Structures are given as structure tokens and as C-alpha cells.
ROKE-259376 format. One record per atom (N, C-alpha, C): residue in one letter; x, y, z. Coordinates in steps of 0.1 Angstrom, whole numbers, plus 2048, in hexadecimal, padded with zeros to 3 digits. Layout:
N
AXYZ...
This chain:
192
M8087F4800M800800800M80980C800L8058167F8L80D8237F7L80A82B803N815832807N81483B812N81284980DT80684F80ET80385C809T803866815P808872812P80887C81DP7FA880820P7F788482CP7E988982FP7E6895827A7DA897824A7D58A381DA7D68AF826L7D98BA820L7D98C7827L7CB8CB82BP7CA8D0837P7BC8D583AP7B88E0830P7AB8E282EP7A78EC824P7AC8FA826A7AD8FE832A7B290C835A7C090E831A7C9903830A7D790482DA7D990481EV7D0901816V7D2900808V7D090F802P7DA9147FCP7D99227F6P7CE9227ECA7C692D7ECA7BB92F7E3A7C19327D5A7BD92B7CBA7C192E7BDA7B993A7B8P7C09427B0P7B994E7AAP7AD9497A2P7A39517A1P79794D799P79B94A78BV79693F786V79993B778V78B93A771H78A940765H77E94075EH77D933756A77192F751A76F92374AA77992173FE77D92B739E78792A72EE795928733G798929740G7A5925745G7AE931748V7A993E746V7B1949748V7AE94F756S7B795175FS7B595776CS7B496676BN7AE96C775N7AD97B775N7BB981775D7C597B77CD7D298077DD7D997F770E7D7973769E7DE97175CE7D897C752F7CB97E752F7C5987749F7CA99574BR7CA99A758R7CF9A775CR7DE9A9757A7E699F75AA7F499F756A7F69A1747A7EE99973FA7EF99A731A7EB9A872CM7DF9AD731M7DA9BA72DM7E29C6731S7EA9C473CS7F29CF741S7FE9D2737R8009C972DR80A9CB723R8059D3717L7F89D7718L7F39DF70DL7F39ED712A7FB9F670BA7FBA0470FA7EEA0A70BA7E9A13714A7DCA1A711A7DEA28715G7D7A3170DG7D6A3F711G7CDA4171DV7CFA4C725V7C8A4E731V7BFA5A72FV7B2A59732V7A9A64731V7A1A6673EL79CA72740L793A7474BL785A76745V77BA6D749V76EA6E745V766A7674FT75EA8074BT757A88754T748A89750A740A8B75AA731A8D757A72CA96762H721A9C75FH71AAA5769H70DA9E76EE70DA9C77BE701A96781E6F7AA1784P6ECAA177EP6E2AAC781P6DDAAC78FA6D9AB8794A6D4AB97A1A6C7AB17A2L6C5AAB7AEL6B8AA37B0L6ADAAD7B2D6B0AB87B9D6A6AC27BCD6A9ACE7B3P6A0AD27AAP6A2ADE7A1P6A5AEB7A9D6A0AEC7B5D6A3AF87BDD6AFAF77C6G6B5AEB7C6G6C1AE97CFG6CEAEC7C8P6D9AE77CDP6E6AE97C7P6E6AE47B8G6F0AE87B0G6F0AE67A2G6F5AD879DG6F4ACE7A5G6F9AC17A1G708ABF7A4E70EAB479FE71BAB17A2E723AAC796D730AB0795D738AAB78AD73FA9F78FI740A94787I747A8878AI752A8577FG75CA7E783G767A7A77AG76CA6C77DM772A66772M777A59773M783A57769T78EA5276ET799A4F765T796A4275DA799A42750A797A37748A7A2A3473FT7A5A2873CT7AFA24732T7A9A1C727A79DA18729A795A1171EA78CA1B717F792A2370EF78BA2D707F791A2C6F9V788A2B6EFV78CA2A6E1V783A316D7S788A356CCS780A3A6C1S779A2E6BAV76CA306B7V764A256B1V761A286A2S75EA3469FS759A37691S75CA4668EL75FA48681L761A5667DL754A5C678D74BA54672D73FA5966CD733A50670P72CA5367BP72DA5F683P739A5D68DP73DA69692P748A6869CP744A616A9L749A556ACL745A4E6B8L752A4A6BFV751A4A6CDV75BA456D6V755A3B6DFM75DA336E6M758A2A6F0M761A2A6FCV75BA29708V762A28715V75CA1C71CS764A15723S760A0A72BS75FA0E73AL753A0C740L751A1074EL74EA03756R754A03762R7519F876BR7429F876FE73C9ED76DE72D9EC76FE72A9F077EG7209F877FG71C9FD78DG725A08793S72FA0D78BS737A18790S72EA2478FR733A2F796R72BA3B796R729A41788M733A40780M732A45772M729A3D76AD729A3076CD720A27765D712A2A768D70FA2B775D702A2E77AD6FDA3C775L705A46775L701A53770L6FEA53761L707A4C759L705A4C74BL6F9A43747A6F5A3B750A6E9A3374DA6DCA3C74EE6DEA47756E6D3A51758E6D3A5C74FQ6DEA6274CQ6DFA6D743Q6EAA6B738P6E9A7072CP6F1A6B721P6FEA7471EL700A7F725L70AA88722L717A8772AW723A87724W72FA8572BW73BA8B722A746A8B728A752A91721A75EA89724V768A8B71CV775A8471DV780A8E71CS78AA8E725S796A96723S7A2A8C722V7A9A8D717V7B5A84714V7C0A8A71CL7C5A83726L7CFA8972FL7DDA89729S7E5A9372CS7F3A94728S7FBA8E733D808A8C72FD811A85738D814A8D745N811A9A745N813AA1751N806AA275AQ7FCA9A756Q7F0A9A75EQ7EDA8C765R7F8A86768R7F8A7976FR7F1A7A77DH7F2A85783H7ECA87790H7DCA8778FI7D7A8C784I7C9A8C781I7C4A7E77FA7CBA76777A7C8A68775A7C7A61782G7D2A6278AG7D3A5B797G7C8A5F7A0R7C5A6C7A1R7BAA717AAR7ADA6B7A7F7A9A6A79AF79CA65797F79BA56795A7A6A4F797A7A7A40796A7A6A3A7A4M7A7A427AFM7A8A3D7BCM79BA367C0K79DA2B7C7K791A257CDK78EA2B7DBG781A2C7DEG77EA327EBG782A407ECR781A477E1R786A557E1R77BA5F7E7I780A6B7EAI778A757EFI76EA7A7E4S766A847E7S75CA887DES763A8E7D1D75CA8C7C6D762A917B9D763AA17B9R75AAA77C1R75BAB67C1R768ABA7C7L76EAB37D1L77BAB77D6L786AB37CCL784AA87C5L78EAA47BBL790AAE7B0F786AB57ACF786ABE7A1F78CACC7A6Q78CACE7B3Q78EADB7B9Q79AAE37B4D7A6ADD7B2D7B2AE47ADD7B6AE179FI7ADADB797I7AFAD8789I7A9AE2780P7B1AE8777P7ABAF176EP7A1AEA764Y796AF0762Y78CAEA759Y782AF4754V77BAF1749V770AF8744V764AEF743R758AF4744R74CAEC742R749AEC733G748AE072EG744ADF71FG736AE471DE735AEA711E727AF070EE71EAE5709A722ADB703A719AD16FDA715AC7707A71EAC2710A71BAB7719A719ABC728G71EAC872AG71DACE738G727AC7742A730ABE73CA73AAB8745A747AC0745L74FABD74FL75CAC4750L766ABF746L76EAC8740L779AC5737L786ACB73EV78FAC273FV79CAC5747V7A5ACE73FG7A9AD9745G7B3AE273FG7C0ADB73DG7C7ADE732G7D4AD7730G7D3AC972AA7C7AC4727A7C6AB7721A7CAAB8712L7CEAAD70DL7D3AAD6FFL7C7AAE6F5A7BBAA96F9A7AFAAA6F1A7A3AA96FBT798AAE6F7T78CAAD6FET780AAA6F5L777AA16FAL76BA9D6F2L75FA9E6FAE754AA36F5E747AA26FCE73FA986F4C737A906FBC731A846F5C722A836FBR71AA7C6F2R70DA786F6R70CA696F4T707A616FET706A536FDT6FDA4F6F2E702A466E9E6FAA406DEE6F6A326E2Q6FEA2B6E9Q6FCA1D6ECQ703A196F9R6FDA10700R704A0A70CR7039FA70AV70F9F470CV7109E6709V7159DF716A70E9D671CA7139CE727A71E9C5722A7299C5729A7349BC725A73B9B7732G7379AB736G73D9A6743G73A9AF74ED7459B3756D7439BB761D7459CA75EH7449CD751H7459DB74CH7399DF743T7379EC741T72E9F1737T7369F972DL7349F5720L73A9FD715L731A08711V735A14713V72DA2070FV732A26702I72AA266F8I72DA2B6EBI727A396EAG72FA436E8G72AA516E7G72CA586DAR723A606D6R724A686CAR72CA756CFV736A786C7V73EA846CBV737A906C6L734A996D0L72DAA66CDL737AB16CAT742AB16D1T74DABB6CFT75AAB46D1A764AB86CAA772AB36CBA77BABF6CAD784AC06D3D78DACC6D3D79BAC76D7V7A5ACD6D0V7B3ACA6D3V7B9AD86D7P7B9ADA6E5P7BDAE76EAP7CBAEB6E8G7D4AE36E3G7E2AE76E1G7EAAE56EEA7E7ADC6F6A7EFADA702A7FCAD46FFD806AD7707D814AD2705D815AC470BG81FABD706G822AB070CG81CAA4704G820A99709G81BA8D702G80FA8670AP80BA7B705P7FFA7570CP803A6D718L7FAA6D722L7FCA6472EL7F8A56729V800A4C72CV7FEA3F728V7FEA36735H7F6A2B734H7F5A2173FH7FBA14739F806A0F740F80DA0373BF8129FC747R8109EF747R8159E6752R8119EB760G8059F0761G7FF9F476EG804A02773R80AA0A76AR80FA1776FR80DA21764Y80CA2E768Y80BA3975FY819A3C759R81AA3E74CR827A41746R825A4C73BH830A50736H830A5A72BH839A54720L836A58714L83EA53708L84BA5A708E855A53705E863A59704E868A5A6F6
């Protein structure tokens, strides 16, 4: 008879990372996708006031790296939002939003709006130069490489995210200096 070692108690067995039916773990997928360089944008929207006689609503922002051009005619872009995030919930209620393409000297803005458990967005915008877009009413960051104002055309559920496709209402290239802010291997970087 073979002598087999006793089995480890269940608590001592390290938990394996979640593996999907196709065999790719969350960690493997994240590691592979971190090798894809992506531009960094700040998505903004204005949440209207609940009470028309009360304060004027609130501006919210979110850092995104999953932002792409979709079509030239008509001009469409797409951003991927975490399902149930504040921005996802807001854009499910109202269709207007904006995007500021961040420059490599705006890393602090990207980091500020990517924080989990962050303070109110009103405080996050406090020392950032911006203008309010005329078409969408959302904030456009001063010093951005480009700004776009959009109206949602379509929302597509995609796993744990929502893909929001927006028609571009305005596009501006304000002439900011510097190169693009890029996200690569889990960090913000600039092109050299």
C-alpha cells in the first residue's frame, strides 16, 4: 500500500485566482492588457439639481483609458464605464458628457479622478482650470490636448462595464503644449 501524505486542511490551501470558463484568470488578463499603451482622458458630466430651486447641480469626473474613436461620419467616440459607477449611473439618466484628452503634465488630474473612495468631485475640481462646455454643460479641462463634447447615442452592456457611444457635438484642439499622457504597465507615462 502506498504511503500518501495527509491532505492539507482547507484553510491552509492557498486560494487560486479566479479562472473563467475559457481558462484565463483575472490576473493573467490584467497583465496582458497592461502591455497595451492607452491615452488618458478625463470624462466629465454635469448632474442636474434635484430641486430646481436648490443648488445648481454637481460636476463629476472620471479618469478613463478605454476611450476610442468609432466613426468619422457621423463623428462617434466610445468610452468604457464600470457598471454601476457614478458616471455610468449619471449617463444612464442624462445623455450629455465631455472628454478632455490629458497632456503628459496633467498626471495629477488623472490620478486624482482615478482614486477609489475619493472625496467629493466638487473638491477635486477646485484648483483645476476649466471652462464649461456650451453644448454639453460639462467641464472641459484647461491645458488639455483636445476636448470633445458628446451626446450618448447608444449604451451597450459588456460584462462588468457599459460601453457608451457618443456623437461628438464639438471638438477643439486648444493648442496645449506637451505630449499625451499614456497609461502603460499600470503607470502613467509620457512619450519620449
